[in-house]
N, C-alpha and C positions, 0 to 999 in steps of 0.2 A: 375234351373238345368243347360242350357245351360250356364248362368253366373257363376255360381258356378264354374263348369271343368273349364269354363276359364279363371275365378281369380285361381285357383288352378295352373293351368300350367304355368300362368304368374310368381308366386313364385316360383315354382320350376325352371323354367327357372332362375329370376332373383339370386337364391341361388343355381345353375350350374354354372352362369358366375362368381360367387363371388367365388367359388371352385375352380376355374380353375386356378386360382392370385396365386393358394398354390403348384400349380405344378412344375414350378421353384425353388422356395426356398427349395423346399423340395426333386426334386432331387439335386440342391447343398448339403443340410445335409446330406444326400445319400455317394456322391461322398469322401464328404470333412470327414467325421467321420469315414464311414469305406473305406476309401482310407488313411486316416493314421493309421488307425488300422494294414490294411494290411503292409504300409508300417515298421509298425514298429515288426510285426512277420519278414517281410524278414531281414529285419532290427539284429536281436538278430539271425537269423538262418547263415546270414554271419557269425556272429562273431563267433558263435559254429560248424562250416562245419565239424568239423571229431563227433559231437554228432550226429548232422543230417543224414550223412554219417552211422554212424552207426546204426540209425533206418532205415533208405530204406534199409541198409542192411538184416536187417532182418525182414523184409517187402518180403523180395527175389526183388528186383526191380534189373533191370540191369545197370549196370557203376552208384555203387551209388553214388558216385566222383561227378562225374559230374551230375548229378540227383539233387543230395544235392545244387550244386549251382545253377546249372539253375533253378528251383525251388525257391531256395531262392533270385535268383537274378529277376526274375519273380514277386515277391512277392512285392519286394522291388521299384523296379521298377514299375510295375504294379500298386501298390496300390498310387504310386507319379503321374503316370500319369491318373486315374482315380480323384485322387484328387484334377488337376487343370483342368481337363476336357481335356484333347488331345489325340486325337484318341479312343475317348469315346468305340464309340459300338467296334472296336475291340478290345481293351484290353477287356474290359469285355465278349469278347465271350473264346476271351484265357483263362480269368480268369475262366472264365463260366468252362470249362474242363479240366482246375485245380481243381477246388472244386469238381468235378462228380469224378474225379482219387484217389482226395483224399479220395473220400466216399469209391472207390471199392478198394484199396486197403488197406488202413489205418482204417476205419470205414464200413468194412460188416456189419456187427452183425444192424447197426444205419441204415444203408441202405436198409439191409432184413427186416428192422423194421418198413418202413413207412407207412405199411398202417394196421399190428399189433401193432405198440406199437407208433406211431404216437410224442411221448414226446422224446424218445432215437433217434428219427431222428433228429429233433429240437432243440436235445442239443447237438450232435454231435459238435466240431470244425469249419467246413465247412460251417453249414448251415448260418449263418449269410453273411458270405463272399458270399457265392452263390446268395440268394437273393441280396443281393446287387447289385452283378453283373449283374444279368438277370433282375432288373430294370432299369441300365444304357440301359444294352443290348436294351431290348425291346422299352423304351422310351424314350433315347440319353441322353445326358448329361445336355439340359437345355439351355436356354441363358444366362446364368451365367458361360461359360465354355471357352476355349482358340478354340473350335472348334465353339461356336457361333461368335465369331467374327473371326474367318478365315473363315467362311460361307459368313459372313459378309462381310469384307475389299478385302479378297485374290478372290474369287471365285463367289463373288456376286449375280451370277442368281442361286446360292446352288448347280451348278456344275463344274468343275474342271478346273481351267482355260487352254485354249490352249497355246501350245507353239509358239513363233514366228520362231521359226528354219526354 
């Protein structure tokens, strides 16, 4: 019986070791796909600021013109930063807050149905962006990112370099 457990553990460990190699390509896929989608969303909003402003006005958001410009810019430039993997965790945190606010302001019904009707919650527009931002926030950008290059070449130890001033 001990041999069976040992063999099972050995196969399990090998399986997990192989699966670990998928982590960084998966993070790259999430960043590229959803970063580009977010850029496209932001780009569309930036080119239709009057409609976005009208929508934000209908939601009774403060300073709707400024908010429309800020959110549109955040989506475009945040999507770019997410896609290339620069300041990934910081921008993912900001995007997470943005998507939560989108639920709170524009998709209240979907937010309130998170437990009673999960399909309504997951079908709402902010859902996939929220999940993508949370994945990158929690797991980081992965090795295929500018963040990883910066860690390797500029900070070497993983900590910011000290200035020589």
